[in-house]
N, C-alpha and C positions, 0 to 999 in steps of 0.2 A: 504493500500500500504506500509506504514512504517513497519508494522509487517512482510510482505512478504520479505522486504529487510533485516530486522534485523535477521530473523530466520536463514538464511544460515550463517550469521556472527557468530551467537551463536555456531554453530558446527565447522566452519572453525577455529575459535580462539582456541578451545580446541583440534582441530585435530592435532595441532603441539605438543601437550602434550601427555604423556603416558596415555592412557585411564584408566589404573589401578590407576593412581594418582589423578583422577578427581572424585569428589563426586557429584552426581546429586540428586536433590530433586525437588519437585513441589507440586502443589495443584490446585484444581479447586473448584468452588462454584457457585451454582445457588440459586436465591432467588425470591420468588413470594410474592407480597403484595396486600392486599385488604383493602379498607377503606371506611368509610361511607360518607365522605365529598369530596370536589373537590381535596384536597391535603391530603397526608398521615400525621398522627400525627407527632409532632415535632421530637421526638427521633428516629423515623423510617427512617428519611432521613438526620438527622444532625449527623455530625462526622462519616460519613460512607465512608471516604476516597475518596469522589467524585464518588462513585459507584452507588449511589441512589439519585435521585433528588425528588422534591416535588410531581411530577406526575408519578413517576415510578411505574409500576406494575410488571416488571420483570427486573432482572439484573443477569448477569453471567460473571465470570472472571476466567482465568486460568493463572498460573504463574509457571515459571521454573527457577531454579538456578543451576549453575555449579561452584563448588569450587575447587580450586587448591592450595594445601599447598606448599608454597615456602620454609618455614623453620619451626622451632618449634613454633614460635609465629607470623608468617606472612603468608598471603595468598591472592589470587586473587579470585574474584567472578564476574560472569557474570549473569545477570538476565534479563528475558524477560517475559512480561505478556500482555495479551489482555483482553479487557473489552467491554461488550455491555450492554446498558441499554436503555429502552424506556423512555417515558416521554418527558421532554424538550429536552434532549440530543438526544436520538433515533439514535445512530450511534455506529460503532465500533471504539474503541480508544485504545491507549497504556495505560495499567495500570502501567507498569514498563518497562524500557529499560536502563540498566546501566552496567558500569564496575566499580568495586570497589577494592581498596587495603586496607588491615587492618593489623596492627600488635598489639602489646600489649598495645600501647598508642595512636596510630594515625590511623585515617580513612580518606580516599580520595575516593570520589564518583564522577563519571562523567556520566551524563544522568538523567533519571527520576526514582527515587527510593522512594518507600513508606517508611515513617519514622516510627520509633518504637512507639508502643502503650505503654503509661505509666500509672501508677496507676491502673493496671488491667482493663483498659478501663472504669473506673468509673468517671473520671474527665469530666467536661463540656468543658474544653479547652486543655486538654492533657499537652503539654509542657509549654504553656505560654498563657496569656490572648490575645496575638496578633498572636499566631501561633498554631492553632488547627489541627485536622484531618478532617475538614469539606470539604476540596476540594481535588481534584486530585493533586499529587505532580507535582511541576514545573520542567522543564528541566534545568539543570545547572551543576555547579561544587561545591562540598562541601568538605571542609577541616576542620577537627575537632579533638580534643582530645577525646579519648574514655573513659577516667577516669581522675580524678584529678592527676596532676603532682606535687608531693611534692619535696621540696628542700632537705629533709633529712629524711631517715628512715620511709618513708610512713606515716608520720604524721607531725603535726605542720602546717606551712604555705605552701600552694600550689596554683595551679590555674587550670582553665579549659578555653578553648577558641575555637572559630570557625570562619571561614570565608567562605561565600557562595555567589556565583553570579548566578543569574537565568535570564531566558528570559520568560516574560509573553506572551506566543504565542497564547493566546486565542483571540476571537473577542472582542475588547474593544475600548474605545473612543480614546485613544492614542495608535496607533498600535506599536507593538514591544517594549513595555515598558520593561526596564530592572529593575531587583530587586537586590539590594545589601543588604546583611545581615552579621552582625558580632556580636559576643558576647564575653564577657570576665568576668570571675568570680574568685574572690579570695576565697580560701577554707581554713578553719582552722579545723583541726582534732585533738581534744584533746585526744581522746581514741577511741577504737573500737565502743563505744556506744555514741559518741557525735561528731557532725560535723556541722559547720556553713558555708554556701555558700552565697556569696553576690556579685552582679554584675549587668551587663547591657546587654540588647538586643537592637540592633539598626537596623532598616530597612529603606531603601530608594528606592522609585520608581523614576526612572530618565530616561532620553533619550527618544527615540521613535519618532514617527511622529504624530503630532497633526493635525486634520482636520482644525483647526482654524489658527495655527501658523507655520505649516510646521515642518521641522526637528528640534527637540529640542536639546540643548547642550548634546553631547555624546562623546567628545574627552577624551584622557587620562588625560589631565589637569582638565577637568570637573569631571572625576572619582575621582581624588585626592580631589577635593572640596567636592564631595559626601561622600567620605570615612571619611574625617575629620569633616564633618558637618559645613564647613566654612560659616560664616555669610556673607551676601551680599545683594545688592539691586536687588532682583529677582522680576521683574515686568511682566514677561511673563505670560499672561493669568490671572493676578491678583492672583497669588498663595497665599495660606494662611500662608506660613512660609517664613521668610526672609533668605532662604538658597536654594541652587540648589536642585530641586527635592522635592518629598513628603516624609517627614521624619516622622517615627513613632518609638517609643522606649518604653522600660519598665525597671525600676529598680526592682531588684528581691532580696529577702532574703528567704533562705530555712534553716531550722534548723532540723537536723536529730538526733534522740536520741532513747533510748530504755526505755520504761516505762512498768513495770509489765510484762516483757517478750514479749512485743509487739514492733515492729518497728514503730516509729512515726515520721512523718514529718510535721512541721508547714510551711505554704506557704504564701508568700506575693508578689504580683506583683503590681507595680504602673505604669500606662501607661501615655504616653505623646505624643503630636503631635507638640508642638511649645515651645517657650521659657518659657512661663508661666508654662507649665507642667513640664519642665525640672527642674525648681526651686520649684516644689511641690505646686504651687498655685492652682492646681486642686484637692488637697487632700480633701476628702478621696477616690477619684476615684481609683478603682483597684480591685484586686482579693485577697481574704483572705481565708485561708483554713487549714484543718488538715486532714492528711491521716494516717490511722492506719492499719497495716498489721500483720497477724499472721505468724511468720516464719515457722510454721509447718502447712501447709494447709490441708484441708480435713474436716473442721468443718462446721457447719451451717453458720457461718460468718467467712470468711477468710480475708476479706478486707473491709474497710469502709472509705468513704471520705465525708467531709462536706465542701462546698465552698459558699462564699458570694461574689457577684459581685455588685459593685456600680459604676455607671457612670453618675450620675445626675449633679454633680458640673460643670464640663467642663469649669472651670475658669470663671463662669458667673458673678462673682463680681470683676474680675481682672481689674485693672486700667491701665495696659500697653496697647501698641498698638496692641498686639496679639488678643485681644478681646475674645469672647466666642469660645470655641473649638467646633469641629463638627466631632466627632470620626469616622474614617474609610471613611470620605468623603474628597474631594479635588476639588478645582475649576478648576485646569488645568488637572489633572489626574482624569477625572470625573467618570470613572468606579470604582474609590475608592479602598479600601482594599479588593478586590475580585479577584477570578480567576474562569473563566467559570461561572460567575453569582452566585458564592458561596462565602460567607464570609470566609476570611482566618483566622480570629481570633475567639473569642468565639461566637458561633452561636446564642446567645441570642440577639445580635445586628443583625437586619434584613433589608432586601431590600424592596423597594416599589413593587407595583403590577407588574411593568414592569421588575423587577429583574435587575434594572440598578443602581439606586441611593439608598444609605442608607437613610431610613426615620424614623428609630427607633433606636436611639443610646443612649437614656437616659433610663436606666433600673435600677431596684433594684431586684436582683434575689438571691434566696437561692436554693442550689442544694445538693442532697444527692445521693450517690451511694453505693451499697452493693453487695458483691459477696460471694459465698460460695458453699457448697454442701448440698442440702436438702435430708433427708432420706438416707444419706450415698451413694447415687447413682445418684443424679439429680443436676448437676452443674447449677447454675443460676447467672444472673446479673440483678439487679434492679436499675433503675434510677428514681428519682422523683425531679422535679424542679418547684418551684413556683416563678413567676416573675411578676413584675408590669412594664408595658411599659408606657413611657411618651412621645413618639414621638421623635422628633429631632429638631435641629435648623431650624427654618422657617417652621416647619410642625406642624400640630395639630392632625394627624391621629395616629392610633395604640395605643391610650390611653386605655389600658384594663389590666385585670388581667388574668393570664393563669397558670393553673396547668397541667404540662406535665408529664406523667408516662410511663415507659417502663419496660417490663419484658421479659427476654430471658431465655429459658429453653433448655438445651441440653438433649433431651428425648431419644436419641439413639446414642450409640457409639459402632460401630462394623465395618463392611465392609465400611459403610458410616456413617458420623456424621449428625444427623438430629436435627435441632434447631427450636423451635417454638418461635415466637416473638409477643408480645401483646403490643399495644400502645394506649394511650388515651390522648386527649387534652380537658380539661374543661375550657372554655373561658367565661368570664363574658359577659352577654347579648348576648350569642350565644349558639347554640346547641353543645353538646359533640361530638367530633370527635373520632371514634373508628377505630382501625386497627389491622389486624392480618397478620403475615408473616410466611412463611415456607422456611427454608434455608437448603440445602443439600450440604455437603462439603466432600472432600476426599483429604488427603495428601498421596503422593506416593514416592517411592524410599527412 
């Protein structure tokens, strides 16, 4: 129904503009999956933008965009997309529906828009350990800088920032939970070949209606407390943090440089959910990585990433009142750090069999991603992850070792693009899970 209502709006909006000034584009894609066990291999359903779940055998989506250039460096974009997948979801959904403005330094988006894929799609968590491509995008408003803003001559000291407000409109324990997100990073650019970015990501689940406690604090003054992370005596539902809402955050450091004619980025994310984590008492928990990219693609290896994820500490020796952490879970917002029963952060942290509570958030994982062109005509992407699961706070399940691999080959590029996808999970004390997928895509206009 939403798609039927939004489709006319798509054309009415640009009907007021000169058709010759509007640039239309779009794409469609269908995917079929077959696998040997009850669920598909890990990388065949993880970080798939919410388009494929663990039981999906078929998924299809179509997206269209219309762009109108306002000036030399500014423009409007309207996007609309539909998605169908079987499996747990088994229904028609909006893949995208948004109106966006962008100029040379600022982006404003209203609606539901798929976020950019980083690191050539090789990372296990994309933007951040807390903010991956594992779920469908949330509806909301996003305001962000599109590049670092320097105070002088496009180098020296600068900054990047974002402010986003979302509605978690899925079926969850606290209905209509709101999500606040902001980020701020200082940037130092010493030359064209050296840049350091350091800053903070901050997320808060707040407001909504609880089946146990009714309507939760959601006024403007409550929003100010959410925004500032004001400390207080929050006893509603026995929340795990002494502040309004469920707070998550990450300190980040990125170092970009050039080594032997390759673009190189060193990555560090530290995650926290309470006071002990904010003062680094849960060190070494976080994401560590290096990304290497050839500025002249077309070789056997164009890009490579190595990431190490560690979340075992969780302040388990902390002597403060915060106690041991329980990443992506919360006592009041019991659906946790999920959207539509999909983890919003790095997908190595997993849900229980009911896809409701996180029961495996103590992990040690090593991840490698490689992309390039084989035999000068066969683009590929290879992912391989080895992780040890240690369960979670109050749980003893999911203690196992898993090697997950994934290979995607673009075997045909002509009127249609045809990709073959191969996946495998080798799990300790369990049989190997094998999967194969076929994806057919087409971009038009």
